[in-house]
KEBA-599486 format. One record per residue (C-alpha): residue number from 1; residue in three letters; x, y, z. Coordinates in nm, 4 decimals. Layout:
<recs>
<rec pos="NUM" code="ALA" east="X" north="Y" up="Z"/>
...
</recs>
This chain:
<recs>
<rec pos="1" code="MET" east="1.1621" north="5.3497" up="-4.6193"/>
<rec pos="2" code="ARG" east="1.2418" north="4.9645" up="-4.6095"/>
<rec pos="3" code="PHE" east="1.3189" north="4.9530" up="-4.2501"/>
<rec pos="4" code="PRO" east="1.0033" north="5.1638" up="-4.1280"/>
<rec pos="5" code="PHE" east="0.7886" north="4.9330" up="-4.3594"/>
<rec pos="6" code="LEU" east="0.9538" north="4.6252" up="-4.1907"/>
<rec pos="7" code="SER" east="0.8582" north="4.7562" up="-3.8496"/>
<rec pos="8" code="LEU" east="0.5053" north="4.8217" up="-3.9013"/>
<rec pos="9" code="LEU" east="0.4875" north="4.4558" up="-4.0435"/>
<rec pos="10" code="ALA" east="0.6240" north="4.3316" up="-3.7257"/>
<rec pos="11" code="SER" east="0.4152" north="4.5194" up="-3.4881"/>
<rec pos="12" code="LEU" east="0.1185" north="4.4107" up="-3.6986"/>
<rec pos="13" code="ALA" east="0.2086" north="4.0705" up="-3.6681"/>
<rec pos="14" code="LEU" east="0.2730" north="4.0897" up="-3.2809"/>
<rec pos="15" code="CYS" east="-0.0510" north="4.2874" up="-3.2177"/>
<rec pos="16" code="ALA" east="-0.2286" north="3.9701" up="-3.4554"/>
<rec pos="17" code="LEU" east="-0.0671" north="3.7203" up="-3.2143"/>
<rec pos="18" code="ALA" east="-0.1570" north="3.8678" up="-2.8982"/>
<rec pos="19" code="PRO" east="-0.5323" north="3.7933" up="-2.8784"/>
<rec pos="20" code="ALA" east="-0.4315" north="3.3569" up="-2.9273"/>
<rec pos="21" code="GLN" east="-0.2450" north="3.4061" up="-2.6213"/>
<rec pos="22" code="THR" east="-0.5094" north="3.5067" up="-2.3708"/>
<rec pos="23" code="PRO" east="-0.8008" north="3.2365" up="-2.3030"/>
<rec pos="24" code="SER" east="-1.1211" north="3.3382" up="-2.4274"/>
<rec pos="25" code="PRO" east="-1.3682" north="3.3920" up="-2.1449"/>
<rec pos="26" code="SER" east="-1.5630" north="3.0919" up="-2.3025"/>
<rec pos="27" code="THR" east="-1.3150" north="2.8627" up="-2.2823"/>
<rec pos="28" code="SER" east="-1.1661" north="2.9447" up="-1.9270"/>
<rec pos="29" code="ALA" east="-1.5378" north="2.9338" up="-1.8267"/>
<rec pos="30" code="GLY" east="-1.5565" north="2.5605" up="-1.9802"/>
<rec pos="31" code="SER" east="-1.2589" north="2.4514" up="-1.8231"/>
<rec pos="32" code="ASN" east="-1.3934" north="2.6345" up="-1.4896"/>
<rec pos="33" code="ALA" east="-1.7226" north="2.4368" up="-1.5399"/>
<rec pos="34" code="GLY" east="-1.5600" north="2.1330" up="-1.6134"/>
<rec pos="35" code="SER" east="-1.3528" north="2.0982" up="-1.2896"/>
<rec pos="36" code="LYS" east="-1.6390" north="2.1562" up="-1.0800"/>
<rec pos="37" code="ILE" east="-1.8674" north="1.9031" up="-1.2629"/>
<rec pos="38" code="SER" east="-1.5806" north="1.6487" up="-1.2136"/>
<rec pos="39" code="ALA" east="-1.5017" north="1.7460" up="-0.8366"/>
<rec pos="40" code="GLU" east="-1.8995" north="1.7184" up="-0.7988"/>
<rec pos="41" code="LYS" east="-1.9249" north="1.3714" up="-0.9108"/>
<rec pos="42" code="GLN" east="-1.6630" north="1.2428" up="-0.7846"/>
<rec pos="43" code="GLU" east="-1.8171" north="1.3543" up="-0.4357"/>
<rec pos="44" code="ILE" east="-2.1105" north="1.1597" up="-0.5138"/>
<rec pos="45" code="LEU" east="-1.9047" north="0.8892" up="-0.5998"/>
<rec pos="46" code="TRP" east="-1.6934" north="0.9139" up="-0.2700"/>
<rec pos="47" code="GLN" east="-1.9985" north="0.9194" up="-0.0421"/>
<rec pos="48" code="LYS" east="-2.0906" north="0.6102" up="-0.2395"/>
<rec pos="49" code="MET" east="-1.7905" north="0.4044" up="-0.1663"/>
<rec pos="50" code="VAL" east="-1.8243" north="0.5234" up="0.1705"/>
<rec pos="51" code="THR" east="-2.2050" north="0.4095" up="0.2122"/>
<rec pos="52" code="ALA" east="-2.0611" north="0.0540" up="0.0389"/>
<rec pos="53" code="ILE" east="-1.8166" north="0.0074" up="0.3301"/>
<rec pos="54" code="GLU" east="-2.0135" north="0.1094" up="0.6108"/>
<rec pos="55" code="ARG" east="-2.2550" north="-0.1683" up="0.5221"/>
<rec pos="56" code="VAL" east="-2.0219" north="-0.4295" up="0.4872"/>
<rec pos="57" code="ASP" east="-1.9229" north="-0.3280" up="0.8666"/>
<rec pos="58" code="ARG" east="-2.3081" north="-0.3490" up="0.9944"/>
<rec pos="59" code="ASP" east="-2.3200" north="-0.6843" up="0.8192"/>
<rec pos="60" code="LEU" east="-1.9996" north="-0.7967" up="1.0074"/>
<rec pos="61" code="SER" east="-2.0631" north="-0.9652" up="1.3577"/>
<rec pos="62" code="GLY" east="-1.6965" north="-0.8791" up="1.4764"/>
<rec pos="63" code="VAL" east="-1.5093" north="-0.5512" up="1.4836"/>
<rec pos="64" code="MET" east="-1.3976" north="-0.3930" up="1.1282"/>
<rec pos="65" code="ALA" east="-1.1761" north="-0.1033" up="1.0799"/>
<rec pos="66" code="VAL" east="-1.1075" north="0.0673" up="0.7173"/>
<rec pos="67" code="GLY" east="-0.8220" north="0.3077" up="0.6493"/>
<rec pos="68" code="VAL" east="-0.8586" north="0.4337" up="0.2176"/>
<rec pos="69" code="LEU" east="-0.6286" north="0.7110" up="0.1270"/>
<rec pos="70" code="ASP" east="-0.6088" north="0.8578" up="-0.2240"/>
<rec pos="71" code="LEU" east="-0.2392" north="0.8947" up="-0.2977"/>
<rec pos="72" code="SER" east="-0.3189" north="1.1692" up="-0.5420"/>
<rec pos="73" code="SER" east="-0.5495" north="1.3780" up="-0.3490"/>
<rec pos="74" code="GLY" east="-0.4829" north="1.3122" up="-0.0057"/>
<rec pos="75" code="ARG" east="-0.8276" north="1.2328" up="0.0922"/>
<rec pos="76" code="GLN" east="-0.8451" north="1.0142" up="0.3196"/>
<rec pos="77" code="TYR" east="-1.1534" north="0.7879" up="0.4831"/>
<rec pos="78" code="LEU" east="-1.1128" north="0.5687" up="0.8085"/>
<rec pos="79" code="LEU" east="-1.3747" north="0.3900" up="0.9942"/>
<rec pos="80" code="HIS" east="-1.2641" north="0.3272" up="1.3288"/>
<rec pos="81" code="GLY" east="-0.9301" north="0.4302" up="1.1762"/>
<rec pos="82" code="ASP" east="-0.7594" north="0.4584" up="1.5839"/>
<rec pos="83" code="GLU" east="-0.8057" north="0.1194" up="1.7048"/>
<rec pos="84" code="ILE" east="-0.5890" north="-0.0908" up="1.7788"/>
<rec pos="85" code="LEU" east="-0.6118" north="-0.4390" up="1.6416"/>
<rec pos="86" code="SER" east="-0.3776" north="-0.7494" up="1.6144"/>
<rec pos="87" code="GLN" east="-0.1844" north="-0.7471" up="1.2732"/>
<rec pos="88" code="ALA" east="-0.1169" north="-1.1025" up="1.2315"/>
<rec pos="89" code="SER" east="0.1247" north="-1.1333" up="0.9007"/>
<rec pos="90" code="SER" east="0.0534" north="-0.7637" up="0.8079"/>
<rec pos="91" code="ILE" east="0.3002" north="-0.6704" up="1.0762"/>
<rec pos="92" code="LYS" east="0.5396" north="-0.7934" up="0.8520"/>
<rec pos="93" code="ILE" east="0.5543" north="-0.4873" up="0.6412"/>
<rec pos="94" code="ALA" east="0.6940" north="-0.3027" up="0.9046"/>
<rec pos="95" code="VAL" east="0.9775" north="-0.5757" up="0.8779"/>
<rec pos="96" code="LEU" east="1.0280" north="-0.5231" up="0.5420"/>
<rec pos="97" code="ALA" east="1.0151" north="-0.1626" up="0.5383"/>
<rec pos="98" code="GLU" east="1.3149" north="-0.2156" up="0.8372"/>
<rec pos="99" code="LEU" east="1.5101" north="-0.4005" up="0.5668"/>
<rec pos="100" code="TYR" east="1.5097" north="-0.1529" up="0.3166"/>
<rec pos="101" code="HIS" east="1.5457" north="0.1199" up="0.5461"/>
<rec pos="102" code="GLN" east="1.8784" north="-0.0538" up="0.6820"/>
<rec pos="103" code="GLU" east="1.9747" north="-0.0716" up="0.3221"/>
<rec pos="104" code="GLN" east="1.9533" north="0.2935" up="0.2439"/>
<rec pos="105" code="GLN" east="2.1597" north="0.3740" up="0.6136"/>
<rec pos="106" code="GLY" east="2.4191" north="0.1215" up="0.4520"/>
<rec pos="107" code="GLN" east="2.4347" north="0.2647" up="0.1228"/>
<rec pos="108" code="GLN" east="2.5364" north="0.6087" up="0.2815"/>
<rec pos="109" code="GLY" east="2.8068" north="0.4727" up="0.4664"/>
<rec pos="110" code="THR" east="2.6827" north="0.4254" up="0.8165"/>
<rec pos="111" code="SER" east="2.7856" north="0.0524" up="0.9339"/>
<rec pos="112" code="GLY" east="2.6736" north="-0.2339" up="1.0686"/>
<rec pos="113" code="LYS" east="2.3109" north="-0.2119" up="0.8643"/>
<rec pos="114" code="GLN" east="2.1892" north="-0.5260" up="0.7294"/>
<rec pos="115" code="ARG" east="2.1932" north="-0.5205" up="0.3452"/>
<rec pos="116" code="LEU" east="1.9744" north="-0.6748" up="0.0737"/>
<rec pos="117" code="ASN" east="2.2651" north="-0.8907" up="-0.0569"/>
<rec pos="118" code="ASP" east="2.3726" north="-0.9804" up="0.2927"/>
<rec pos="119" code="LEU" east="2.3946" north="-1.3693" up="0.3338"/>
<rec pos="120" code="TYR" east="2.2083" north="-1.5788" up="0.5724"/>
<rec pos="121" code="THR" east="2.2691" north="-1.9019" up="0.6651"/>
<rec pos="122" code="VAL" east="1.9784" north="-2.1282" up="0.7794"/>
<rec pos="123" code="ARG" east="1.9865" north="-2.2289" up="1.1727"/>
<rec pos="124" code="GLY" east="1.7461" north="-2.4713" up="1.3028"/>
<rec pos="125" code="GLU" east="1.6988" north="-2.2820" up="1.5840"/>
<rec pos="126" code="ASP" east="1.5162" north="-2.0079" up="1.3633"/>
<rec pos="127" code="LEU" east="1.2571" north="-2.2779" up="1.2228"/>
<rec pos="128" code="VAL" east="0.9292" north="-2.2830" up="1.3348"/>
<rec pos="129" code="PRO" east="0.5806" north="-2.4197" up="1.2029"/>
<rec pos="130" code="ASP" east="0.4190" north="-2.1956" up="0.8389"/>
<rec pos="131" code="SER" east="0.7312" north="-2.2341" up="0.6873"/>
<rec pos="132" code="ASP" east="0.6498" north="-2.3868" up="0.3659"/>
<rec pos="133" code="ILE" east="0.9681" north="-2.2881" up="0.2050"/>
<rec pos="134" code="MET" east="1.2376" north="-2.3083" up="0.4933"/>
<rec pos="135" code="LEU" east="1.1567" north="-2.5885" up="0.6589"/>
<rec pos="136" code="GLY" east="1.2459" north="-2.7640" up="0.3216"/>
<rec pos="137" code="LEU" east="1.5765" north="-2.6304" up="0.3524"/>
<rec pos="138" code="THR" east="1.9366" north="-2.7840" up="0.5011"/>
<rec pos="139" code="PRO" east="2.0191" north="-2.5973" up="0.8378"/>
<rec pos="140" code="GLY" east="2.4242" north="-2.5248" up="0.8059"/>
<rec pos="141" code="VAL" east="2.4528" north="-2.5793" up="0.4663"/>
<rec pos="142" code="THR" east="2.1564" north="-2.3561" up="0.2528"/>
<rec pos="143" code="ARG" east="2.2612" north="-1.9861" up="0.2250"/>
<rec pos="144" code="LEU" east="1.9997" north="-1.7097" up="0.1114"/>
<rec pos="145" code="THR" east="2.0512" north="-1.3195" up="0.0881"/>
<rec pos="146" code="ASN" east="1.8107" north="-1.0984" up="0.3198"/>
<rec pos="147" code="ARG" east="1.6402" north="-1.0028" up="0.0241"/>
<rec pos="148" code="ASP" east="1.5613" north="-1.3847" up="-0.0383"/>
<rec pos="149" code="LEU" east="1.4216" north="-1.3991" up="0.3265"/>
<rec pos="150" code="ALA" east="1.2090" north="-1.1287" up="0.2290"/>
<rec pos="151" code="THR" east="1.0406" north="-1.2632" up="-0.0884"/>
<rec pos="152" code="MET" east="0.9471" north="-1.5601" up="0.1372"/>
<rec pos="153" code="MET" east="0.8396" north="-1.3511" up="0.4234"/>
<rec pos="154" code="VAL" east="0.5805" north="-1.1788" up="0.1704"/>
<rec pos="155" code="ALA" east="0.4817" north="-1.4487" up="-0.0718"/>
<rec pos="156" code="VAL" east="0.4347" north="-1.6912" up="0.1131"/>
<rec pos="157" code="SER" east="0.4177" north="-1.5601" up="0.4420"/>
<rec pos="158" code="ASP" east="0.7317" north="-1.7634" up="0.5563"/>
<rec pos="159" code="ASN" east="0.7388" north="-1.7093" up="0.8952"/>
<rec pos="160" code="SER" east="1.0677" north="-1.8658" up="1.0020"/>
<rec pos="161" code="ALA" east="1.1944" north="-1.6125" up="0.7229"/>
<rec pos="162" code="THR" east="1.0695" north="-1.3451" up="0.8566"/>
<rec pos="163" code="ASN" east="1.1647" north="-1.4441" up="1.2508"/>
<rec pos="164" code="ALA" east="1.5344" north="-1.4883" up="1.0829"/>
<rec pos="165" code="LEU" east="1.4931" north="-1.1046" up="0.9667"/>
<rec pos="166" code="ILE" east="1.3519" north="-0.9730" up="1.2998"/>
<rec pos="167" code="GLU" east="1.6582" north="-1.1214" up="1.4506"/>
<rec pos="168" code="ARG" east="1.8807" north="-0.9764" up="1.2157"/>
<rec pos="169" code="LEU" east="1.7663" north="-0.6362" up="1.1735"/>
<rec pos="170" code="GLY" east="1.6540" north="-0.6060" up="1.5699"/>
<rec pos="171" code="MET" east="1.3224" north="-0.5645" up="1.6588"/>
<rec pos="172" code="GLU" east="1.3612" north="-0.2154" up="1.8415"/>
<rec pos="173" code="ASN" east="1.5113" north="-0.1013" up="1.5433"/>
<rec pos="174" code="VAL" east="1.1628" north="-0.1800" up="1.3619"/>
<rec pos="175" code="ASN" east="0.9772" north="0.0031" up="1.6305"/>
<rec pos="176" code="ALA" east="1.2540" north="0.2728" up="1.6443"/>
<rec pos="177" code="THR" east="1.1742" north="0.3564" up="1.2458"/>
<rec pos="178" code="LEU" east="0.7933" north="0.3197" up="1.3660"/>
<rec pos="179" code="ARG" east="0.8309" north="0.5999" up="1.5977"/>
<rec pos="180" code="SER" east="1.0726" north="0.8334" up="1.3636"/>
<rec pos="181" code="LEU" east="0.7201" north="0.8365" up="1.1332"/>
<rec pos="182" code="GLY" east="0.5394" north="0.9116" up="1.4607"/>
<rec pos="183" code="LEU" east="0.3583" north="0.5892" up="1.4736"/>
<rec pos="184" code="HIS" east="0.3257" north="0.5196" up="1.8395"/>
<rec pos="185" code="ASP" east="0.0111" north="0.2586" up="1.8275"/>
<rec pos="186" code="THR" east="0.2169" north="0.0208" up="1.5423"/>
<rec pos="187" code="LEU" east="0.4327" north="-0.2480" up="1.7750"/>
<rec pos="188" code="LEU" east="0.6271" north="-0.5417" up="1.6750"/>
<rec pos="189" code="ARG" east="0.6726" north="-0.7007" up="1.9726"/>
<rec pos="190" code="ARG" east="0.7313" north="-1.0778" up="1.9136"/>
<rec pos="191" code="LYS" east="0.8790" north="-1.3140" up="1.6643"/>
<rec pos="192" code="MET" east="0.5951" north="-1.5643" up="1.4602"/>
<rec pos="193" code="MET" east="0.4426" north="-1.8047" up="1.6058"/>
<rec pos="194" code="ASP" east="0.5510" north="-1.7078" up="1.9599"/>
<rec pos="195" code="ILE" east="0.2593" north="-1.8254" up="2.1297"/>
<rec pos="196" code="LYS" east="0.3948" north="-1.7583" up="2.5254"/>
<rec pos="197" code="ALA" east="0.4400" north="-1.3937" up="2.4224"/>
<rec pos="198" code="ALA" east="0.1236" north="-1.3484" up="2.2584"/>
<rec pos="199" code="GLN" east="-0.0588" north="-1.4919" up="2.5936"/>
<rec pos="200" code="GLN" east="0.1042" north="-1.2907" up="2.7947"/>
<rec pos="201" code="GLY" east="-0.0307" north="-0.9938" up="2.5621"/>
<rec pos="202" code="ARG" east="0.2653" north="-0.8850" up="2.3526"/>
<rec pos="203" code="GLU" east="0.0851" north="-0.8845" up="2.0618"/>
<rec pos="204" code="ASN" east="0.2070" north="-0.7604" up="1.7031"/>
<rec pos="205" code="VAL" east="-0.0630" north="-0.4562" up="1.6468"/>
<rec pos="206" code="SER" east="-0.1631" north="-0.1437" up="1.4497"/>
<rec pos="207" code="THR" east="-0.4049" north="0.0649" up="1.3545"/>
<rec pos="208" code="PRO" east="-0.5697" north="0.1206" up="0.9750"/>
<rec pos="209" code="ARG" east="-0.4545" north="0.5138" up="1.0231"/>
<rec pos="210" code="GLU" east="-0.0809" north="0.4169" up="1.1431"/>
<rec pos="211" code="MET" east="-0.0536" north="0.1294" up="0.8324"/>
<rec pos="212" code="MET" east="-0.2074" north="0.3454" up="0.6020"/>
<rec pos="213" code="THR" east="0.0437" north="0.6401" up="0.7093"/>
<rec pos="214" code="LEU" east="0.3560" north="0.3885" up="0.7142"/>
<rec pos="215" code="LEU" east="0.2883" north="0.2711" up="0.2767"/>
<rec pos="216" code="ALA" east="0.1837" north="0.6396" up="0.2497"/>
<rec pos="217" code="GLU" east="0.5641" north="0.7598" up="0.3405"/>
<rec pos="218" code="ILE" east="0.7209" north="0.4901" up="0.1926"/>
<rec pos="219" code="TYR" east="0.5614" north="0.5700" up="-0.1385"/>
<rec pos="220" code="ARG" east="0.6629" north="0.9061" up="-0.0859"/>
<rec pos="221" code="HIS" east="0.9997" north="0.8212" up="-0.0430"/>
<rec pos="222" code="LYS" east="1.0212" north="0.9093" up="0.3088"/>
<rec pos="223" code="LEU" east="1.2121" north="0.6154" up="0.4232"/>
<rec pos="224" code="PHE" east="1.4403" north="0.5501" up="0.1468"/>
<rec pos="225" code="ASP" east="1.4978" north="0.6557" up="-0.1957"/>
<rec pos="226" code="LYS" east="1.3449" north="0.5688" up="-0.5010"/>
<rec pos="227" code="ALA" east="1.4786" north="0.2923" up="-0.6516"/>
<rec pos="228" code="LEU" east="1.4661" north="0.1144" up="-0.3058"/>
<rec pos="229" code="THR" east="1.1190" north="0.2387" up="-0.2990"/>
<rec pos="230" code="ASP" east="1.0333" north="0.0986" up="-0.6276"/>
<rec pos="231" code="ASP" east="1.1964" north="-0.2311" up="-0.5508"/>
<rec pos="232" code="PHE" east="1.0366" north="-0.2342" up="-0.1799"/>
<rec pos="233" code="PHE" east="0.6371" north="-0.2186" up="-0.3591"/>
<rec pos="234" code="LYS" east="0.8145" north="-0.5183" up="-0.5937"/>
<rec pos="235" code="VAL" east="0.8810" north="-0.7631" up="-0.3131"/>
<rec pos="236" code="LEU" east="0.5521" north="-0.6376" up="-0.1345"/>
<rec pos="237" code="SER" east="0.3844" north="-0.7235" up="-0.4671"/>
<rec pos="238" code="PHE" east="0.5143" north="-1.0881" up="-0.4792"/>
<rec pos="239" code="GLY" east="0.2343" north="-1.3942" up="-0.4096"/>
<rec pos="240" code="SER" east="-0.0332" north="-1.1628" up="-0.5584"/>
<rec pos="241" code="SER" east="-0.0538" north="-1.2902" up="-0.8955"/>
<rec pos="242" code="SER" east="-0.0102" north="-1.6949" up="-0.9989"/>
<rec pos="243" code="GLY" east="-0.2681" north="-1.8569" up="-0.8055"/>
<rec pos="244" code="ASN" east="-0.2496" north="-1.5823" up="-0.5066"/>
<rec pos="245" code="ALA" east="-0.0045" north="-1.7882" up="-0.3110"/>
<rec pos="246" code="LYS" east="0.0128" north="-1.5059" up="-0.0260"/>
<rec pos="247" code="ASP" east="-0.3698" north="-1.5881" up="-0.0198"/>
<rec pos="248" code="SER" east="-0.4491" north="-1.1565" up="-0.0585"/>
<rec pos="249" code="LYS" east="-0.8208" north="-1.0770" up="0.0720"/>
<rec pos="250" code="PHE" east="-0.7319" north="-0.7844" up="-0.2045"/>
<rec pos="251" code="VAL" east="-0.6669" north="-1.0232" up="-0.5439"/>
<rec pos="252" code="PRO" east="-1.0245" north="-1.1801" up="-0.5722"/>
<rec pos="253" code="VAL" east="-1.2147" north="-0.8824" up="-0.6171"/>
<rec pos="254" code="ILE" east="-0.9775" north="-0.6826" up="-0.8212"/>
<rec pos="255" code="PRO" east="-0.9108" north="-0.7238" up="-1.1901"/>
<rec pos="256" code="GLU" east="-0.6160" north="-0.9071" up="-1.3172"/>
<rec pos="257" code="GLY" east="-0.3531" north="-0.6773" up="-1.4200"/>
<rec pos="258" code="VAL" east="-0.3693" north="-0.4505" up="-1.1873"/>
<rec pos="259" code="VAL" east="-0.0859" north="-0.3999" up="-0.9164"/>
<rec pos="260" code="ILE" east="-0.1279" north="-0.5303" up="-0.5769"/>
<rec pos="261" code="ALA" east="0.1241" north="-0.4402" up="-0.2913"/>
<rec pos="262" code="ASP" east="-0.0352" north="-0.6105" up="0.0073"/>
<rec pos="263" code="LYS" east="0.0546" north="-0.8307" up="0.2744"/>
<rec pos="264" code="PRO" east="-0.2653" north="-1.0254" up="0.4356"/>
<rec pos="265" code="GLY" east="-0.2728" north="-1.1395" up="0.8078"/>
<rec pos="266" code="GLU" east="-0.5202" north="-1.4737" up="0.9784"/>
<rec pos="267" code="LEU" east="-0.4764" north="-1.5729" up="1.3347"/>
<rec pos="268" code="GLU" east="-0.8145" north="-1.7059" up="1.5193"/>
<rec pos="269" code="ALA" east="-1.0702" north="-1.4572" up="1.5396"/>
<rec pos="270" code="VAL" east="-0.8487" north="-1.2221" up="1.3244"/>
<rec pos="271" code="ARG" east="-0.8279" north="-1.1159" up="0.9462"/>
<rec pos="272" code="THR" east="-0.5971" north="-0.8099" up="0.8293"/>
<rec pos="273" code="ASP" east="-0.4630" north="-0.6888" up="0.5133"/>
<rec pos="274" code="SER" east="-0.3197" north="-0.3675" up="0.4095"/>
<rec pos="275" code="GLY" east="-0.1164" north="-0.2389" up="0.0819"/>
<rec pos="276" code="ILE" east="-0.0944" north="-0.0106" up="-0.1708"/>
<rec pos="277" code="ILE" east="-0.3115" north="-0.1158" up="-0.5026"/>
<rec pos="278" code="PHE" east="-0.1708" north="0.0762" up="-0.8134"/>
<rec pos="279" code="THR" east="-0.5183" north="0.1273" up="-0.9755"/>
<rec pos="280" code="SER" east="-0.4291" north="0.3080" up="-1.2788"/>
<rec pos="281" code="ASN" east="-0.4147" north="0.6843" up="-1.2693"/>
<rec pos="282" code="ARG" east="-0.5199" north="0.6579" up="-0.9319"/>
<rec pos="283" code="PRO" east="-0.3018" north="0.4552" up="-0.6874"/>
<rec pos="284" code="PHE" east="-0.4511" north="0.4305" up="-0.3146"/>
<rec pos="285" code="VAL" east="-0.3803" north="0.2866" up="0.0050"/>
<rec pos="286" code="LEU" east="-0.6099" north="0.0576" up="0.1380"/>
<rec pos="287" code="SER" east="-0.6031" north="-0.0942" up="0.4830"/>
<rec pos="288" code="VAL" east="-0.8952" north="-0.3229" up="0.6411"/>
<rec pos="289" code="MET" east="-0.8544" north="-0.5120" up="0.9958"/>
<rec pos="290" code="THR" east="-1.0957" north="-0.7121" up="1.1451"/>
<rec pos="291" code="ALA" east="-1.1012" north="-0.8930" up="1.4884"/>
<rec pos="292" code="TYR" east="-1.3234" north="-1.0773" up="1.7288"/>
<rec pos="293" code="LEU" east="-1.4745" north="-1.2784" up="1.4353"/>
<rec pos="294" code="ARG" east="-1.7275" north="-1.5748" up="1.5254"/>
<rec pos="295" code="ASP" east="-1.6433" north="-1.6890" up="1.1518"/>
<rec pos="296" code="GLU" east="-1.3213" north="-1.6186" up="0.9843"/>
<rec pos="297" code="HIS" east="-1.4493" north="-1.6776" up="0.6506"/>
<rec pos="298" code="GLU" east="-1.6768" north="-1.3764" up="0.7168"/>
<rec pos="299" code="GLY" east="-1.3971" north="-1.1372" up="0.7481"/>
<rec pos="300" code="ASP" east="-1.2248" north="-1.2477" up="0.4316"/>
<rec pos="301" code="LYS" east="-1.5465" north="-1.1347" up="0.3035"/>
<rec pos="302" code="ALA" east="-1.5926" north="-0.8023" up="0.4836"/>
<rec pos="303" code="ILE" east="-1.2474" north="-0.7458" up="0.3234"/>
<rec pos="304" code="GLY" east="-1.3038" north="-0.8184" up="-0.0171"/>
<rec pos="305" code="GLU" east="-1.6164" north="-0.6148" up="-0.0078"/>
<rec pos="306" code="ALA" east="-1.4131" north="-0.2966" up="0.1642"/>
<rec pos="307" code="ALA" east="-1.1520" north="-0.3498" up="-0.0941"/>
<rec pos="308" code="ARG" east="-1.3969" north="-0.3736" up="-0.3925"/>
<rec pos="309" code="ALA" east="-1.5965" north="-0.0787" up="-0.3082"/>
<rec pos="310" code="ALA" east="-1.2854" north="0.1290" up="-0.3272"/>
<rec pos="311" code="PHE" east="-1.1409" north="-0.0164" up="-0.6355"/>
<rec pos="312" code="GLU" east="-1.4782" north="0.0750" up="-0.8337"/>
<rec pos="313" code="TYR" east="-1.4471" north="0.4349" up="-0.7153"/>
<rec pos="314" code="PHE" east="-1.0702" north="0.5065" up="-0.7905"/>
<rec pos="315" code="ASP" east="-1.0820" north="0.2969" up="-1.0939"/>
<rec pos="316" code="VAL" east="-1.3553" north="0.4949" up="-1.2553"/>
<rec pos="317" code="ILE" east="-1.2117" north="0.8500" up="-1.1573"/>
<rec pos="318" code="GLY" east="-0.8874" north="0.7341" up="-1.2676"/>
<rec pos="319" code="ARG" east="-1.0511" north="0.6788" up="-1.6167"/>
<rec pos="320" code="ALA" east="-1.3184" north="0.8794" up="-1.6587"/>
<rec pos="321" code="SER" east="-1.2880" north="1.2293" up="-1.8230"/>
<rec pos="322" code="ASP" east="-1.4703" north="1.5460" up="-1.6136"/>
<rec pos="323" code="TYR" east="-1.7785" north="1.4398" up="-1.7739"/>
<rec pos="324" code="GLY" east="-1.7762" north="1.0721" up="-1.6822"/>
<rec pos="325" code="ARG" east="-1.7231" north="0.9715" up="-1.9815"/>
<rec pos="326" code="VAL" east="-1.4823" north="0.6511" up="-1.9858"/>
<rec pos="327" code="ILE" east="-1.2480" north="0.5423" up="-2.2974"/>
<rec pos="328" code="SER" east="-1.1329" north="0.2072" up="-2.2658"/>
<rec pos="329" code="PRO" east="-0.8557" north="0.0909" up="-2.5282"/>
<rec pos="330" code="ARG" east="-1.0748" north="-0.1036" up="-2.7165"/>
<rec pos="331" code="SER" east="-1.3525" north="0.1813" up="-2.7275"/>
<rec pos="332" code="SER" east="-1.4220" north="0.3278" up="-3.0966"/>
<rec pos="333" code="ARG" east="-1.7389" north="0.5452" up="-3.0290"/>
</recs>
């Protein structure tokens, strides 16, 4: 009689456990209600962000084009997103991407590619104005790695370092990589400070959609592996802290401690900034381009206001519950 009794106990135990494995109707309904509430509230906040950015555009004397991409959901917002505009130093993002692309190719055994640790000896013919570090180095003597050049290119927008990288990487290779991603309106067509080329119409250009796409594809490891992607964004974030040496248009309006990997650009009547803002739980791509400016400071301000509107949206939805409560580490109630 012992074995039938044990079997009966086992059957009763299984029956008792079975209801616990199936969510109750009330629990399921509560979860769905929370998700619905969250989606509805997020839509309200998204539209507020859009309205704020469009208000900045209306108040700007020049032209503003914007791209915003939620890297978590894939949702995007474009304002004049396909307008082809001068990039100034923001085109250096494409140069940096090609350096890491060639490093990946070299790691995979392709010969003739530039590597991050390849050495470069400073050459007098590479030196151009607006090169705060390179102009202080000794031609023919000072040796740097390609990664050193990239750091100077991003952190202080050193034009000589940029030109040295363009020469070593190959301008056509930069553009070929962009085309491989389907980016046909993003073009590197001259070195930095080449006024003659600019006068001939050979400007470095892109659109908010394409700059946004380039950064998103890199974030998703489409050009190089995770380790190189992490280092790419580490370099792209240099200069954003410690006094904002790179003169990021995003940094002044975003709280300290938020990682900002961007590259701003400045030319007469032009201000731009593109990058990824690593907001807690909700990183996003932001590309803002302004042109035809009567007052460049107005362009700086417009980019900052657009960045503030985008950050406020992603910051709150990244930290809030389905019902809108944000619990900060210091909160106790």
